[in-house]
Residue, then its C-alpha position, 0 to 999 in steps of 0.5 A: m193320042n196321049a201326051f207322050s205320043a203327040p206330035a210337035r205343034p206350034f206353041r200358040q196352038r198348044l197353048g190354045a188347047w190349055v185356055p179352057l183349063l186355065t180359065l177354069a183354074v182362074v175361076v176356081l181360085g177366084a171363087e176360093a178367094g171369096g171364102e165361106a160366103a162364096r161357098l154358101l152362095f155357089r155350092y150345090d144346095r138342094a133346097g136352093l135349087e128347089t127355090g129356083e137358084l139354078w146357077r148352082a148347077l154349074t157353080a157348085h163345081v168351082v167352089h171347094l172346101g178350102w184352098l187345099h181342096a181347090v189346089m188338089n183338084l186343079a193339080a189333078l185337072g192338069i195331070i188329066r190334061l197331060l194324060i189325055a192331051e189331044a183327045f179333045s178340041p178346046a170346045d170339047w173340053v168345055g163340052a165334056s166339063a159342062a156335061s159332067a157338071l150337069g150330069i152330077v147335079a141331075g144325079l144328085y138331085y134325082l137319085s141321091p136326094e139325101i145329099e143336101w149339099y156338094v162342092g168341088l171339081s172332082g166329079v167333073l174330073h171323073g167325067l173328063l177321064g170317062a170322056g177321054a177313055i172313049a175319045l182315045r179308044r181308036s187312036a190309043p186303044g191300049f191307053a184308053g183301056l187302062l184308063a177305063v179299067g182304072l176309072a171303073a175300079k176306083l168307082l166300084l171301090e168307092q161305091a162298095s167301101g166309101p171314099l178312098p183312105l185319106t181323101e176326106s182328111a186331105a180335102g178337109g171334109p166329106v167326099v161325095v162319091e156319088a158325084h164321082l159316079y154321076g160325073a163319070i157316067a155323064g162324061v162317058a155319055y158325052g164321049t160316046f155322043r161326040s165319037a158317034s157324031r164324028y163317025w157319021r160326019a166322016r161317013l157322009 
């Protein structure tokens, strides 16, 4: 069910669904206020992970290249929330985000060792889109199909040709398209797992 077909619900319930995303937004803006020192401390850093700085597996996604990069990603997060709307419970938004974040770091570390550092929320956003496409396939199959096709087309184009035009200049630095791919894969895996678990619980 997307934002345009969701039934009316009490304001408190609708607000509660936004709490995980609003919390993430506050963390992102707080990290950006920390400037370059926070960026260096919290970014994905291959050498840092190898010396035991494991917090970077999660914090890498809340630091950005600059204020514009952070605001762009948060705006995209809000749009995704509106589009997917009721696909997830608040707990699922947290779960899908965490799964995507860890999937990105695992992919970068084991499959893309040439990438030494990474920052930003964009990979997690791709994961949320992937998970949302899976979660909506029964309640809104047409919309889910469009979402899946659009996401797949973007990922294929990026893998074939690199970052989309103007994205690097808008972000203020290099765009790591591998993070988008790994995030989407992790998001689809999370969405598949949650859909399967709900199906089997309903059968019991």
